[in-house]
N, C-alpha and C positions, 0 to 999 in steps of 0.2 A: 199604431197598426190600423190599416184601412178596413172599412166594413167589408169590402170584397174579398180580402185576404183571410178573414177570420173563419169562414166555412172550410176553406182549403186547409188551413192550419189545424182545425179541429179534426177534419177527416184523416189527415196524415197522423196526427197524434193518436187517434183511435186505432188506426191500422197498426201503428207501432206498438201500442199497448197490447192489442190482440196477438201480435207476433211474439212479444215477450212472454205473454201468458202461455201461448201454445208451446213455444220452445222450452221455456223454463219448467212448466209442469211436466212435459214429456220426459225431460232429463231427470228431474227430481224423482218422479214416480218410478221411472225405470231403475234408477240406482237403488231406491228403497225397496222395490220388489226383488231385485237381484240379491240384495243384502239378505233378504229372508229366504234365499235359496230357491227363488222362482226362476225356471229357465229363462234365459236372456230374451229369446225370441218371443216368448209369452209375455214377458214384462214389457217389452217394447210395443207389442200389439195392444195390450191393455192400456199402456200409457198414451198411445196415439189416439185411441178411441176416447179415452177420458178427456184428454187435453183438447181435442177437436170439438167435443160436445160442449165443454165448458166455455171454450173460446167463442163458439157460436152464441151461447147464452149471454155471454159478456157483451157481444156485438149488439145483440137484440136489445138488451136493457139500456145500453148507451144510446142507441138511436131512439129508443122510446122516450128516454129523458131529454133528448134533444128537441123533439117535437112536442113533448108534453111535459111542462115543468110545474109540478104540484106545489102549492104554497106550503107555508110552515105548518098549517093546520092539517095538512094532508100527507105528512111524512110517513104515516102508517101505509099509504098506498105503495110507497117504495119498498117497504118491508115485505108487503104481500107479493110484489112483483118478484123480488129476490127469492123468497121462499118457494114460490110457484115455479120459477125457472130452475131452481135447485132440484125440486122434486121431478120436474120433467127431464132434467138432465140425467139424474140418477136412473130413471126408468130407461132412457135411451141407452145409457152406459151398460145397464144390467143386461138388457136384451142384445145390445150390440156385441158385448163380450161373449155372451152365450152362443151367438150365431158364428162369431169368428173363431172362438176357441172351444170346440166340442169336447170338453173334459169335465166329467162330473165333480172330480176332486177340486178342480180350480173353480167351478161354479159355486161349491160350497164356501170356498175361501172368499169369493166375491160377496156372497151373501153375508158372510161373517164380518166383512169390512165395510158393509153398506152405510152404517151410520158414520163411520169415519170419512167415507167418500162424500156423503151428503154435507158433512161439516166443512170439508175442504172446498166443495163446490159453492156452498153458501158464502164462504169467506172470500173467494175469488170474484164471484158475481156481485157480492156486496161491495167489495173494494172498487170494482168498476163503477157501480152506481154511485158510490161516494165521490169518486174522482169526478164524475160528470156533474153531480150536483154542485161540488165546489167550483167546477169550470163554469157552470152557468151562473152561480152567484158572482164570481169574479167578472164575468163578461157583462152582467146586468149592472154591477157597480161601476164598471168602467164606462159603459154607455151612459149611465146616470150622471156620472162626473163630467163626461164629455158635453152632455146636454146642458148641465149647469154652467160649465165654462162658456159655452156658446151663448147661452142666455145672458150671462154676466157681461160678455164682450159686446153683444147687441145693445144691452141697456147702457153700457159705458159709452159706446159710440153715439147712441141716441142723445145721451146727456151732453157729451162734448159738443155735438151739433147744435143742441138747444142753447148751450151757453154762448156759442159763437153768434147765433142768430139774435140773442138778447142783447148783445153789445152793439149791433149794427143800428137798430132803429134810434137809440139814444143819440149816437153820433150824427146820423142822417138828420134827425130833428134839428139839432143845433146848426148843422151846416145849412139847411133850408132856410132857417130863420135868418141866418147871415146873408144868404142870397137875396131874400126878400128885402132886407134892409139896404142892400147895395144896388138893387134895381134902379131906384129913383135918383140916388145920389151918384153912384159910380157904376153905370151899366157895363162897362168894359170889364171892370173887375168881377162883376156879378157873372158875366158871361165866361170869363176865365175860370171862376170857381166852379161853375157848372161842369165844364169840361174836365177839370181836375177831379171833381167829385165822381164823374162818370168813370174815369180811368181807375180811381181808387176802388170803387165798388166792383168794377169788372175784375180787377185782381183779387178782390175779396171772394168773388164767386169761384175763381179758378182754384183758390186755396181751400175751399170747403172740404174737398176730398183728401187733402194732403195731411198726413199726421205730422210729418217732420219736413223741414225744408232748410236749405243752406242759410248760413248766417247773412251773407251779403244780399241774398234775395229778400230776406226779412228787412234788412236796412233799406233796400230800394223801396219796398212797400211803405216803410216808415217815412221816407222822404216824400212820397205822394201825399201821405197824411199831413206832414208838416207844411207842404206847399199850400194845402187848403187852409190850415190853421193860420198861416202867415198872411193870407188874403183877409182873414177875419181880424187878426190882431195887429198886423202891420209891424212897424219897428218895435213894438212892445215885446215881441216874442223873439228870443234868441236861444237856439238849441245847439249845444256843442257835443258832437259825437266823437268819441275817441275809441278806436278799435285797434288792438294789437295785430300787426300785419301777419303774424304767424298762425293766427287762429281764424282765418277767413274761410277755412273749409269746415268749420264746426256746423253742427245742426242743432235745430231747436223747433219746438212746436210752432206751427203756422199762427201768426197774428197773436203771439203771447205777450209781445212787448207793447203793442199799440194801446191796449186799455191802460196800462200804467203810465204811458206818455200822455195819454188823454187826461188821466187823473191829475198828472203833474201840471199840465197846462191849465186844466179847470180851476185847481185850487191855488196854483201860483199866480194867476192873473186876476183872482177875484179882488174887487175893491182896490185896485191900483191902476194908475195911468202911466207909471214909469216902466222902463225896460225890465224884463224878467229873464234871468239866465237859468236855463235848465241844462243839466249835465248828464250825459250818458256815457258811461265808461264800461267797456267790454274786455274782459280778459279771461284767460284760462289758468286754473290753479288745480293741481292734483286730479287731472282728467275731468274737471268740472268747469263748465262755461258759466262765468259769472257776469251778469248784466246788472249794473247799478244805475239807478235814475234818481237824481237829486234835484229838488226844487224848493225855492223859498216859500214860506207860508207864514200866516199870522194866526197864532193859536187862538186869538180872541175873536176871529172871524166867525160870525154867527152861522154862515153857510157851511163851514167846515164842521162846526159842532153838530149840525143837524144832518150831515152827510150819512147816507146808508152804507157807504163803502162797497157798493155792488161790484165795481171794477176789480178791486182788490180780492174780494171773495170769489169772483168768477175765475181769476187767474189762478188763485190757490186751489180751487176745486179742479180746474183742468190739469194742473200739474199732478194732483193726487190721482186723477183718473188715468193719466198716462204712465206715471212712474210709481204710483203706490206709495208716495211719501207725502208728509204734511209739513216738512221743514224746508221746502225748496223756495218758499217766498218768505222773506224777512223784511219787516218795516222798522224804521227808527226815526224818532223825532228828537232833534237836538237843537235847542235854542230856537232859531227861526228857519231851520232846514229840515225838510222831510226827505228820507231816503228809502227807496224800495229796492231790494236786491233779490234777483232771480238766479237760482243755481240750477244749471241743466246738466245732468249726467251725460258724458260723452262715451 
């Protein structure tokens, strides 16, 4: 429910409640008085005066509680309002009936029933006050919950943005080091790498505000990244990407695969001069997009043992912030092959 529609809904609910009180009390009191052998026209006049007065009192207390909402420690104030309005209503009813029905016998009947009328008025006005207090509590709780959800959403988006930004400097640092190394020995390759790096970073900026994007768009961005890495590692890097043709319309978080691929390249090519084969397999199973990245690794490698695993942790955290699950990233090390698997709900 929007903020602008709440006052309208409340006003309509208040008018409906007042109409029910007026109509209901007029009918009930008229039937009751007629049952006690009061002439019908007198019963109707008495009932209309009583119902109208009590309805106005209910409307007053409802509006008062709308603009002034006492805290829990001031509930006594509400009771005082209810009793005061009840007394005021009975006074108006007593003199209103006396003016409208100039009958001494009936005036004595009204005086005899004044306590019962007071109790009835108090119950109706108190009921209206209680309904408005409950309405205010519900609205306050709803607004508090909405503010909480909005705050959590802002914090989640800020953390997602921060995680993406933390990944870029690490990759940029390595790429610039490679460019510096190539400038003196292979200037053309260094120039090519600078252009590729520019295209990659430009694409990264465009994706900063995108929560989800198409699978093939992510693959195109990965290819830009691989072009840069192939300039660095040459023939040593071989990446085989297999994608099922039927799942090309799948969606996934922007740049969720690149940190895992960077992790595979980093640890797959440490302390080796031979060709390293990295495999990426993408398939769908039970409405879940599964992306599996495998790379060879040496468990005895000192660099791997000292790794902080930031790339894996950042991906796992991003998946949790987007999908609210901690089981969407699984890693497995078997013999000399390390496999990371991302599962994306579709």
